[in-house]
C-alpha positions as a Python dict, from the first residue, in 0.01 Angstrom:
ca = {
    (1, 'M'): (0, 0, 0),
    (2, 'P'): (229, -287, -109),
    (3, 'I'): (417, -460, 171),
    (4, 'D'): (740, -656, 171),
    (5, 'A'): (710, -1030, 214),
    (6, 'T'): (862, -1175, 532),
    (7, 'L'): (974, -1506, 677),
    (8, 'I'): (692, -1514, 931),
    (9, 'P'): (483, -1777, 741),
    (10, 'E'): (786, -2000, 693),
    (11, 'L'): (897, -1966, 1056),
    (12, 'R'): (547, -2044, 1182),
    (13, 'L'): (536, -2350, 959),
    (14, 'A'): (875, -2460, 1090),
    (15, 'A'): (764, -2415, 1451),
    (16, 'R'): (462, -2635, 1384),
    (17, 'T'): (627, -2907, 1174),
    (18, 'G'): (999, -2890, 1244),
    (19, 'A'): (1073, -2813, 879),
    (20, 'R'): (1415, -2681, 789),
    (21, 'F'): (1405, -2654, 409),
    (22, 'V'): (1089, -2475, 296),
    (23, 'A'): (1003, -2421, -69),
    (24, 'G'): (782, -2141, -193),
    (25, 'V'): (600, -2209, -521),
    (26, 'D'): (423, -1959, -746),
    (27, 'E'): (305, -1948, -1106),
    (28, 'V'): (313, -1682, -1378),
    (29, 'G'): (125, -1672, -1707),
    (30, 'R'): (-192, -1849, -1601),
    (31, 'G'): (-421, -1611, -1788),
    (32, 'A'): (-208, -1540, -2094),
    (33, 'L'): (-330, -1623, -2444),
    (34, 'A'): (18, -1703, -2573),
    (35, 'G'): (343, -1832, -2435),
    (36, 'P'): (416, -2074, -2154),
    (37, 'V'): (287, -2103, -1803),
    (38, 'S'): (586, -2076, -1570),
    (39, 'V'): (630, -2201, -1214),
    (40, 'G'): (901, -2076, -981),
    (41, 'V'): (1035, -2263, -679),
    (42, 'T'): (1258, -2104, -417),
    (43, 'V'): (1393, -2308, -126),
    (44, 'L'): (1503, -2136, 195),
    (45, 'D'): (1716, -2295, 467),
    (46, 'L'): (1555, -2183, 791),
    (47, 'E'): (1870, -2281, 982),
    (48, 'H'): (2074, -2028, 786),
    (49, 'P'): (2230, -1808, 1058),
    (50, 'E'): (2076, -1486, 928),
    (51, 'I'): (1731, -1645, 901),
    (52, 'A'): (1753, -1812, 1241),
    (53, 'D'): (1821, -1469, 1395),
    (54, 'A'): (1537, -1300, 1205),
    (55, 'D'): (1293, -1277, 1495),
    (56, 'D'): (1088, -1015, 1312),
    (57, 'G'): (1076, -1225, 997),
    (58, 'V'): (1295, -986, 800),
    (59, 'W'): (1598, -1130, 625),
    (60, 'P'): (1809, -822, 543),
    (61, 'V'): (1955, -965, 222),
    (62, 'L'): (1604, -1002, 72),
    (63, 'A'): (1430, -718, 254),
    (64, 'G'): (1220, -544, -10),
    (65, 'V'): (1129, -855, -211),
    (66, 'R'): (757, -857, -290),
    (67, 'D'): (511, -1038, -510),
    (68, 'S'): (635, -983, -865),
    (69, 'K'): (316, -791, -955),
    (70, 'Q'): (407, -533, -690),
    (71, 'L'): (754, -470, -831),
    (72, 'T'): (858, -283, -1142),
    (73, 'A'): (1030, -474, -1421),
    (74, 'R'): (1356, -304, -1327),
    (75, 'A'): (1319, -402, -960),
    (76, 'R'): (1240, -764, -1051),
    (77, 'T'): (1548, -782, -1272),
    (78, 'R'): (1758, -631, -994),
    (79, 'W'): (1628, -872, -730),
    (80, 'A'): (1649, -1194, -932),
    (81, 'P'): (2029, -1251, -900),
    (82, 'T'): (2014, -1185, -524),
    (83, 'V'): (1731, -1436, -485),
    (84, 'R'): (1931, -1698, -677),
    (85, 'E'): (2241, -1636, -467),
    (86, 'S'): (2053, -1639, -135),
    (87, 'A'): (1826, -1940, -187),
    (88, 'A'): (1938, -2286, -80),
    (89, 'A'): (1802, -2402, -418),
    (90, 'Y'): (1571, -2269, -688),
    (91, 'S'): (1414, -2366, -1017),
    (92, 'V'): (1188, -2221, -1284),
    (93, 'Q'): (999, -2460, -1511),
    (94, 'H'): (798, -2369, -1820),
    (95, 'R'): (523, -2556, -1999),
    (96, 'A'): (459, -2441, -2354),
    (97, 'A'): (125, -2355, -2508),
    (98, 'H'): (103, -2686, -2693),
    (99, 'R'): (147, -2872, -2364),
    (100, 'I'): (-131, -2664, -2208),
    (101, 'D'): (-348, -2764, -2504),
    (102, 'E'): (-261, -3129, -2450),
    (103, 'I'): (-317, -3166, -2074),
    (104, 'G'): (-500, -2849, -1972),
    (105, 'L'): (-381, -2552, -1771),
    (106, 'S'): (-412, -2724, -1433),
    (107, 'G'): (-218, -3024, -1560),
    (108, 'A'): (56, -2804, -1703),
    (109, 'L'): (86, -2608, -1378),
    (110, 'R'): (108, -2928, -1176),
    (111, 'E'): (363, -3081, -1412),
    (112, 'A'): (584, -2770, -1406),
    (113, 'G'): (556, -2729, -1029),
    (114, 'L'): (645, -3090, -952),
    (115, 'A'): (936, -3073, -1197),
    (116, 'G'): (1054, -2758, -1020),
    (117, 'L'): (1047, -2932, -682),
    (118, 'H'): (1235, -3231, -822),
    (119, 'D'): (1495, -3004, -983),
    (120, 'S'): (1536, -2806, -661),
    (121, 'E'): (1582, -3122, -456),
    (122, 'S'): (1844, -3241, -703),
    (123, 'R'): (2034, -2914, -662),
    (124, 'L'): (1992, -2924, -285),
    (125, 'G'): (2083, -3290, -256),
    (126, 'L'): (1812, -3332, 7),
    (127, 'R'): (1438, -3370, 29),
    (128, 'I'): (1247, -3047, 83),
    (129, 'D'): (1066, -3061, 417),
    (130, 'A'): (769, -2835, 346),
    (131, 'V'): (615, -2652, 52),
    (132, 'I'): (401, -2337, 46),
    (133, 'V'): (191, -2277, -265),
    (134, 'D'): (13, -1953, -341),
    (135, 'G'): (-363, -2000, -351),
    (136, 'S'): (-665, -2115, -157),
    (137, 'H'): (-612, -2480, -253),
    (138, 'D'): (-326, -2718, -324),
    (139, 'W'): (-308, -2699, -703),
    (140, 'L'): (32, -2869, -695),
    (141, 'T'): (-67, -3213, -565),
    (142, 'G'): (-444, -3186, -525),
    (143, 'G'): (-415, -3228, -150),
    (144, 'R'): (-228, -3558, -181),
    (145, 'S'): (89, -3441, -3),
    (146, 'A'): (102, -3358, 367),
    (147, 'R'): (409, -3142, 314),
    (148, 'V'): (220, -2894, 91),
    (149, 'T'): (44, -2599, 252),
    (150, 'A'): (-183, -2378, 42),
    (151, 'M'): (-189, -2017, 158),
    (152, 'A'): (-408, -1741, 18),
    (153, 'K'): (-197, -1438, -78),
    (154, 'A'): (121, -1629, -3),
    (155, 'D'): (290, -1437, -283),
    (156, 'T'): (250, -1117, -81),
    (157, 'L'): (312, -1266, 264),
    (158, 'A'): (572, -1546, 243),
    (159, 'L'): (922, -1454, 135),
    (160, 'S'): (991, -1790, -29),
    (161, 'V'): (680, -1758, -247),
    (162, 'A'): (740, -1392, -336),
    (163, 'A'): (1096, -1480, -435),
    (164, 'A'): (968, -1766, -651),
    (165, 'S'): (725, -1530, -822),
    (166, 'V'): (1009, -1290, -904),
    (167, 'L'): (1223, -1561, -1064),
    (168, 'A'): (931, -1701, -1264),
    (169, 'K'): (821, -1358, -1386),
    (170, 'V'): (1170, -1251, -1492),
    (171, 'E'): (1232, -1572, -1688),
    (172, 'R'): (890, -1574, -1853),
    (173, 'D'): (918, -1207, -1953),
    (174, 'Q'): (1255, -1276, -2111),
    (175, 'L'): (1107, -1565, -2308),
    (176, 'M'): (818, -1350, -2432),
    (177, 'E'): (1062, -1081, -2545),
    (178, 'E'): (1252, -1344, -2743),
    (179, 'F'): (929, -1473, -2895),
    (180, 'A'): (827, -1117, -2985),
    (181, 'A'): (1134, -1082, -3203),
    (182, 'T'): (1014, -1364, -3428),
    (183, 'H'): (642, -1278, -3402),
    (184, 'P'): (643, -896, -3404),
    (185, 'D'): (273, -845, -3486),
    (186, 'Y'): (136, -938, -3141),
    (187, 'G'): (316, -696, -2909),
    (188, 'W'): (445, -965, -2675),
    (189, 'E'): (737, -748, -2569),
    (190, 'S'): (486, -532, -2382),
    (191, 'N'): (174, -747, -2321),
    (192, 'R'): (374, -1065, -2243),
    (193, 'G'): (114, -1275, -2422),
    (194, 'Y'): (-182, -1152, -2220),
    (195, 'G'): (-505, -1047, -2388),
    (196, 'S'): (-450, -676, -2443),
    (197, 'A'): (-666, -501, -2702),
    (198, 'A'): (-373, -483, -2944),
    (199, 'H'): (-299, -853, -2901),
    (200, 'R'): (-660, -951, -2968),
    (201, 'E'): (-676, -726, -3273),
    (202, 'A'): (-359, -889, -3408),
    (203, 'L'): (-516, -1230, -3350),
    (204, 'A'): (-825, -1130, -3546),
    (205, 'L'): (-609, -997, -3830),
    (206, 'H'): (-327, -1255, -3849),
    (207, 'G'): (-466, -1557, -3666),
    (208, 'P'): (-288, -1757, -3397),
    (209, 'T'): (72, -1876, -3400),
    (210, 'S'): (219, -2201, -3274),
    (211, 'L'): (288, -2018, -2947),
    (212, 'H'): (-80, -1946, -2882),
    (213, 'R'): (-299, -2166, -2662),
    (214, 'L'): (-518, -2296, -2940),
    (215, 'S'): (-758, -2480, -2709),
    (216, 'W'): (-873, -2145, -2570),
    (217, 'N'): (-1097, -2062, -2868),
    (218, 'L'): (-885, -1757, -2943),
    (219, 'I'): (-1030, -1668, -3281),
    (220, 'T'): (-1382, -1631, -3142),
    (221, 'Q'): (-1252, -1423, -2854),
    (222, 'A'): (-1049, -1202, -3084),
    (223, 'S'): (-1337, -1155, -3329),
    (224, 'E'): (-1573, -1057, -3049),
    (225, 'S'): (-1317, -817, -2909),
    (226, 'S'): (-1252, -667, -3252),
    (227, 'T'): (-1624, -618, -3314),
    (228, 'E'): (-1671, -455, -2974),
    (229, 'S'): (-1383, -213, -3036),
    (230, 'R'): (-1531, -73, -3355),
}
């Protein structure tokens, strides 16, 4: 059963390191065939009065926020403005398909994530004390920064990361809907650029667009999928 994310990971990190401003970082679109990879950053001020009093790790204003995959599209859209209003700072950065082709997926994720941290610090006017990234390893800096903590399932456990995932997902979905209006054959308004059967069939029939990740050998994948579906 899905659970709400809490402040417990952030508060434990603060108790260990003395951090006040903690950023949660999460990515969306890693496995898509088309469209950007998007990285969300949400910064929480752990000295905010309501957070400082949250002994159980529940911040009432964001109680109910979960990993974006555990929320409906309507719920994500409803939560996004509240996350923006409640965060000390936030940012969502996108790296287009052609950039993924140029520097690879890992490079694009790192570039977007670091840009998101820089943008958030500019909005905050201060250096972020600690960063939590979702995953079993530090994909953001490759282990080169002591302030970055990698946490498996952070998107389901840590409120800052879950909130970042919501912002990234909402923005990326909106982009894919806009792209779908100019490329109606691929069903991006529903598959968001991921490799659904209909998307792969459209690739086999129409070929890739400039919004596809051309380095991913899409034509071969689509042809194989089309053959298998017959």
